[in-house]
N, C-alpha and C positions, 0 to 999 in steps of 0.2 A: 421157327422159319416163315416168313411169307411167300406164298405163290402167290405169284402175278398174273393174269390171262395176258396171252397175247395178243398184240396189238393187232386190229384189221388194219387191210389198206382204207378203207373208207374213212377208218378214225385218223389214221396220218394225214390225208389230205384234207379232210374236216380241219384237222391242227394245224396245219400251211395256209389254208384259205381264211382261218380267223387271224393268223398272225399278219396276214397281208392284209386285210381288212383293217386292221387295228393300227398298221404302220399307216395305210391311209386318213386314218380319222387322226392321229396324232400329229401329223405331218401338218395337218390345217389349211385354210385356205388364205385366199386374200381379202381382207375388208374393200369399201369401197373406195376409203381414203387410198388406200394401196396402189389401185388402179388408176387412179387420176393420173395425166398426163403430165410429165415434170418438163416444164419449158425448157430447162438446160439440157436436156436430154438429145443425143444427135439423132438416136436411133428410137422407136417405140416399137416394143412387140405385142401383138396381139394375136387371137386366133381367129381363121379366117375359116367359113364352111363354103366349100364348095361340091356343085353336083358332079357325082362321079363320072357322068360323060364327058362334063367339060375338063376333069381333071386328065383323063384318058385320052383327050385331044393335046393338052398341055404336052403330056407326056410324048405323043407319038410327033410334035412338033419338035420338042426338044432334042430329038432322037438324030433329027435330021439338021442339027447343027453341027458345025465342027467343032470339037472340043466337048469337056462335060461342062454342062449347064445345071445348076439345080434348080429345083421348082420354083425355091423363092426369089433366086435371081432372074427367071423369066416373068414371074410374076411382078417383080418390081419393075421389070426394065416395059412390060407392056403397060402399066400403069403409068409410068413417065410419060410413054409415048400418046399415052391418052390425054393427060395432064396437059403437056403441050400442045396436042392438036386441038383440044377444048380451048387454050389461051388465045389461039390462032382466029377463032370463030368468035 
């Protein structure tokens, strides 16, 4: 009969972390070719990094508007306004 040592919490957490790391590694990333823009696509997805202070300002403005407005939609509207303004000048 084999007697096994009881697992400690640290061993269990460590195992969970290792599994999570392995999952991320196995998922892989995108190559440069994958990130190139598709001329036929109506929508392009990308990551935008904003300062925390600006994000907080955006959220406070969004809350004053009627109805629910996502951050993404707010930023798209602001960019459209800026593009139209720039084209006029």
